[in-house]
Every structure is written in structure tokens, then in C-alpha cells.
C-alpha positions in Angstrom: 131.1 -228.1 180.5 134.5 -229.1 181.8 136.1 -226.1 180.1 133.6 -223.8 181.6 134.3 -225.1 185.1 138.0 -224.7 184.6 137.9 -221.2 183.2 137.2 -219.4 186.6 140.1 -221.2 188.2 142.4 -220.5 185.3 141.6 -216.8 185.6 142.2 -216.9 189.3 145.6 -218.6 188.8 146.5 -216.0 186.2 145.5 -213.2 188.7 147.5 -214.9 191.5 150.6 -215.2 189.2 150.3 -211.5 188.2 149.8 -210.2 191.8 152.5 -207.8 193.1 153.7 -209.8 196.1 156.9 -207.8 196.6 155.0 -204.6 197.5 152.6 -206.4 199.9 154.1 -206.3 203.4 152.0 -209.3 204.3 153.8 -211.5 201.8 157.2 -210.7 203.4 155.9 -211.6 206.9 154.1 -214.7 205.5 157.3 -215.9 203.7 159.6 -215.3 206.7 157.3 -217.5 208.8 157.5 -220.5 206.5 160.0 -223.2 207.7 161.3 -225.1 204.7 164.8 -226.4 203.9 167.0 -223.8 202.2 167.5 -225.9 199.1 163.7 -225.8 198.5 163.3 -222.1 199.3 165.5 -221.3 196.3 163.3 -223.2 193.9 160.8 -221.1 191.8 158.1 -223.8 191.8 158.1 -223.9 195.6 157.9 -220.1 195.9 155.1 -220.0 193.3 153.2 -222.7 195.3 153.4 -220.6 198.5 152.5 -217.5 196.7 149.3 -219.2 195.5 148.6 -220.2 199.1 149.2 -216.6 200.2 146.8 -215.4 197.5 144.2 -217.9 198.6 144.5 -216.9 202.2 144.5 -213.1 201.9 143.1 -212.2 198.5 140.8 -214.8 197.0 139.6 -217.7 199.2 137.9 -219.4 196.2 141.3 -220.1 194.5 142.0 -223.9 194.5 145.6 -224.6 195.3 146.8 -228.0 194.3 149.2 -230.0 196.5 152.8 -229.4 195.6 154.1 -232.4 193.7 156.9 -234.3 195.2 160.4 -233.4 194.0 162.0 -235.4 191.3 165.1 -235.7 193.4 163.3 -237.9 195.9 162.4 -240.5 193.2 165.9 -241.6 192.5 166.5 -242.0 196.2 163.4 -244.2 196.5 164.4 -246.2 193.4 168.0 -246.7 194.7 166.6 -247.7 198.1 164.3 -250.2 196.5 167.1 -251.4 194.3 169.3 -251.9 197.3 166.6 -253.7 199.2 166.0 -256.1 196.2 169.8 -256.5 195.8 170.2 -257.4 199.4 167.3 -259.8 199.3 168.7 -261.5 196.2 172.1 -261.7 197.8 170.6 -263.3 200.9 168.9 -265.9 198.7 172.1 -266.6 196.8 174.0 -267.0 200.1 171.6 -269.8 201.0 171.8 -271.5 197.6 175.5 -271.1 196.7 178.7 -269.5 198.0 179.0 -265.8 197.7 180.4 -264.3 194.5 182.7 -261.3 194.6 180.7 -259.6 191.8 177.4 -259.7 193.5 178.9 -258.5 196.8 180.5 -255.6 195.0 177.2 -254.6 193.3 175.2 -254.8 196.6 177.8 -252.8 198.5 177.9 -250.1 195.8 174.0 -249.9 195.9 173.9 -249.8 199.7 176.6 -247.0 199.7 174.4 -245.0 197.3 171.4 -245.5 199.5 173.4 -244.6 202.5 174.6 -241.3 200.9 171.1 -240.4 200.0 169.9 -241.1 203.6 172.7 -239.0 204.9 171.7 -236.0 202.7 168.1 -236.4 203.9 169.2 -236.4 207.5 171.4 -233.4 206.9 168.4 -231.4 205.5 166.3 -232.3 208.6 169.2 -231.4 210.9 169.0 -227.8 209.8 165.4 -227.5 211.1 166.2 -229.6 214.2 169.1 -227.3 215.1 166.8 -224.3 214.8 164.2 -226.0 217.0 166.8 -227.0 219.6 168.1 -223.5 219.9 164.6 -222.0 220.1 163.6 -224.6 222.7 166.7 -223.6 224.7 165.8 -219.9 224.4 162.3 -220.6 225.7 163.7 -222.4 228.7 166.3 -219.9 229.7 163.9 -216.9 229.0 161.3 -218.3 231.3 164.0 -219.0 233.8 165.2 -215.4 233.6 161.7 -214.0 234.0 160.7 -216.3 237.0 160.7 -214.1 240.1 162.0 -216.7 242.6 165.2 -217.4 240.8 168.5 -216.1 242.4 169.6 -212.9 240.8 173.0 -214.2 239.5 171.3 -217.2 237.8 168.5 -215.0 236.4 171.1 -212.6 234.9 173.0 -215.5 233.4 169.8 -217.0 231.9 168.9 -213.5 230.6 172.1 -213.2 228.6 172.0 -216.8 227.4 168.5 -216.2 226.0 169.8 -213.3 223.9 172.9 -215.3 222.8 170.7 -218.2 221.7 168.4 -215.9 219.7 171.4 -214.2 218.1 172.9 -217.5 217.0 169.6 -218.7 215.7 169.0 -215.5 213.7 172.5 -215.6 212.3 172.2 -219.2 211.3 168.8 -218.5 209.6 170.3 -215.6 207.7 173.2 -217.8 206.5 170.7 -220.6 205.5 168.4 -218.3 203.5 170.8 -215.7 202.1 174.2 -217.3 202.2 177.2 -215.1 202.5 178.5 -212.2 200.3 179.7 -213.1 196.9 183.0 -211.4 197.5 184.7 -209.9 200.5 184.9 -206.4 199.1 183.0 -203.2 200.0 180.5 -203.2 197.0 179.6 -206.9 197.4 179.2 -206.5 201.2 177.0 -203.4 200.7 174.8 -205.3 198.2 174.5 -208.2 200.7 173.5 -206.0 203.6 170.9 -204.2 201.5 169.3 -207.6 200.8 169.2 -208.6 204.5 168.8 -205.4 206.4 165.0 -205.4 206.3 164.6 -209.1 207.2 163.2 -210.2 210.5 166.2 -212.4 211.3 168.6 -209.5 210.8 166.5 -207.2 213.0 166.4 -209.8 215.8 170.1 -210.3 215.5 170.9 -206.6 216.0 168.2 -206.5 218.8 170.0 -209.3 220.7 173.5 -207.7 220.2 172.1 -204.4 221.6 171.1 -206.1 224.9 173.5 -208.9 225.4 176.4 -206.4 225.6 174.6 -204.1 228.1 174.9 -204.0 231.8 171.1 -203.3 232.1 168.9 -206.3 232.7 165.5 -205.3 231.4 163.3 -208.3 231.6 160.8 -206.6 229.3 163.3 -207.1 226.5 162.8 -210.9 226.7 159.2 -210.7 225.3 160.1 -210.3 221.6 162.7 -213.1 221.6 160.3 -215.4 223.6 157.6 -214.7 221.0 159.9 -215.5 218.2 161.1 -218.8 219.8 157.5 -219.9 220.6 156.4 -219.2 217.1 159.2 -221.2 215.5 158.9 -224.1 218.0 155.1 -224.4 217.6 155.5 -224.6 213.8 158.2 -227.2 214.0 156.2 -229.3 216.4 153.0 -229.2 214.4 154.8 -230.1 211.2 156.9 -232.9 212.5 155.1 -234.4 215.5 151.4 -233.9 214.6 150.9 -237.7 214.8 152.6 -238.2 218.1 150.4 -239.2 221.1 152.5 -237.1 223.4 152.1 -234.1 221.2 148.4 -234.5 220.8 147.9 -234.9 224.6 150.1 -232.1 225.9 151.4 -229.8 223.2 148.7 -229.6 220.5 146.5 -227.0 222.2 149.4 -224.6 223.1 150.9 -224.9 219.6 147.5 -224.2 218.0 147.0 -221.2 220.3 150.4 -219.8 219.4 149.8 -220.1 215.7 146.3 -218.7 215.8 147.5 -215.6 217.9 150.7 -214.7 216.0 149.3 -211.2 215.2 148.4 -210.6 218.9 151.8 -211.7 220.0 153.5 -209.6 217.4 151.6 -206.5 218.6 152.6 -207.3 222.2 156.2 -207.5 221.0 156.0 -204.2 219.3 154.6 -202.5 222.4 157.5 -204.0 224.5 160.1 -202.9 221.9 158.9 -199.3 221.9 158.5 -199.3 225.6 162.1 -200.4 225.9 163.2 -197.3 223.9 161.6 -195.0 226.4 163.1 -197.0 229.3 166.5 -196.6 227.8 165.9 -192.8 227.6 164.9 -192.8 231.3 168.0 -194.9 232.2 170.2 -192.0 230.8 169.4 -190.2 234.1 170.8 -193.1 236.2 174.3 -194.4 236.9 173.7 -197.3 234.5 173.2 -195.0 231.5 174.6 -196.1 228.2 174.3 -193.4 225.5 175.7 -195.5 222.7 173.3 -198.3 223.4 170.3 -195.9 223.6 171.3 -194.3 220.3 171.8 -197.7 218.6 168.4 -199.0 219.9 166.5 -196.0 218.6 168.2 -196.5 215.2 166.9 -200.1 215.4 163.4 -198.8 216.3 163.5 -196.5 213.2 164.4 -199.5 211.1 161.5 -201.5 212.6 159.2 -198.6 211.7 160.2 -198.7 208.1 160.9 -202.4 207.5 158.0 -204.2 205.8 158.1 -207.2 208.1 157.5 -205.0 211.3 156.2 -201.7 209.9 152.5 -202.6 210.3 152.8 -203.4 214.0 155.1 -200.5 214.9 153.2 -197.9 212.9 149.9 -198.8 214.6 151.6 -198.5 218.1 153.2 -195.1 217.2 149.8 -193.9 215.9 148.2 -194.7 219.2 151.0 -192.9 221.1 150.5 -189.8 218.9 146.8 -189.7 219.5 147.4 -189.9 223.3 150.4 -187.5 223.6 149.7 -184.8 221.1 146.6 -183.3 222.9 148.6 -183.0 226.1 151.6 -181.4 224.3 149.3 -178.9 222.5 147.5 -178.0 225.8 150.3 -178.0 228.5 153.6 -177.9 226.7 153.4 -176.2 223.3 157.1 -175.3 223.5 157.8 -178.9 222.7 156.4 -178.7 219.2 159.6 -177.6 217.5 161.8 -180.4 219.2 159.2 -183.0 218.3 159.1 -181.7 214.7 162.9 -182.1 214.5 162.7 -185.6 215.9 159.9 -186.5 213.4 162.0 -185.2 210.5 164.9 -187.4 211.5 162.5 -190.4 212.1 160.8 -190.2 208.7 164.0 -189.5 206.8 
């Protein structure tokens, strides 16, 4: 009977392991939204565990995913910590019974030094996530400050640029944590490196921020995508690290749950604002604040967003709605625009 009960789950685990995750755009989006230390993200057992959770969420809800076992590296740390505690306790007992001996003090100091190094490594791993959370919290504050209508213009413009600079630093740090740096500083190695990161969400946000932080235009609509990114990362960090805090449960739990349950809606809103910014930049070409290079670069970025798996689903749906709305008017009132639109579409889909 036990084997019969295990057979369905065994088949489901085999199907989950054989699923083609790389060609599913939802997997890239799902994996990019998981906040784990970089040293764990490179482990195959950790990746397989989250693939099973993805398969359970999107493909087969009946798949039973067991909890990920604790890493073996944590066991020596616990053993060394318990050894240091017992050594210090025995040393204290020996101090009361007889004078200190140099050998016992040397052993206890060596054990405590090992435990201290292990604790420093653990705190270093947590600092990476804490740094990201601190930068994202800073981005949220300055972005809200820049969008607030009663703030003086000079302070609002400064907060506007600080929000983009903070997001650019956060994206660049995330790219370095997940992908490292090129294996060699020559042209082939750099090309391979950029091919591996060009379609990631962090690289897209980094180029997005560079496009606007160097511009004289202050388009507050451009703050929506970076605010959405910062809120998403901050909500996940708070829920993962402060879910037992009384302050979190009283004031922050409901907003964090709302953000995590409406990620798709917020991503669609960001896609609308990103595409709207492209048309605003085209309109700005007819003003004294025009910037042809920025407009061209941003439309190249929009083209990348249309084709990149992590953003393609949202952008393609928005462009489809725009086509359904605009094409009937073009066919009826401006048929002479058909050939320019066809040329633009050939460049866009190339």
C-alpha cells in the first residue's frame, strides 16, 4: 500500500524534473523574484527545490514539495559553537577550582576564534540582503518625496535623481552578486558575459535608470517602475525576516501582503508607464528640452523589454491593446501611415 501511495508523487517528481523551465518565461520571472544569498543560488539542490515549488504553483498543485534540508555547512558551525560554549563553561569551572592553565586557555581561545569567524561569515551573508533592503527603502522614501506635489521643485528634482541613482546601484550590486564579473577582460569574454545578463530584470532596470538620471527632463511617470521594484523587494525582505515582529504585524503586514499578492497588477502598471514614457519622449522632441540620443536609447530599451522573457508578457499585452485601438483609426483616417508603420514594425521585430 505504501508503494502505491508513493508512486503518484514519484511520477510527479519525475515530471517536475523533466519540465523545460528555461523556455517558460514564468520561471525566469519567478527565479528573479527569489531573494536568497548568492552562495546558495549557485547550488543545484537549492535550484531544484525552487523548481519543484514553481512546478507545484503553476503546473501541478498536487505535487508535494518537501522542506529543503538545512545545509551541511551549518552543522559544523553549530558544533563549533556548542564546543566553544562547553569549553568556556569548563574553563569557568576550572577557574573556580584551580588556577588557569595555559593549555586550556589556548584551546578555548582557539575554539572561540573559530566560532567568531563562523558568526562573521553568517553576518556577512545577511549583510548582502540588508544592503539591498536599505537601498530599496531609501529609493521608496526619495521616490515618494519626488512625487509629492507640495515639495519645492529643487528638492523634488534632487530626490528624483537620487531615486534613479539608488535603483541603479541596487541593480548593479544584484547583477554582481548573481552573475559575478567577466572571466577575463577581453572582448570575447565580455560579449559572453553581456549575453548572459542582457535579458535579466536587473540589467534592464540598470539601463533604465541610466537613461533618466542623465537627462534634463524630470518625468515623474518614470518613477513608477523603480518604485514598484523597490516595494516588491522590500516587502519580501520584511516578510522573510520580520514576520514575527510585533511592529511588523501591527503596521506592515497588510501592506506587504498586498504588494506580494498584486505583483502582476503592479508589473502591468509599470509596463504601461514605461511605454507611455516612450511616447512622451517622442513628444518632447518638439520642445526645447529635446534629447534625440536619449529617445533613441530608450526605444532600444523598450524593444529589449518587448523581447526579454522577464518583461515580454507584460509589454506584449500592452502593445496588443495599443494595436487594437490605433489600427482601426489608421486604416480609416490615415492610410498613408501604413508603410511607415510597417517599416517600424520590421525594425521592432527584427
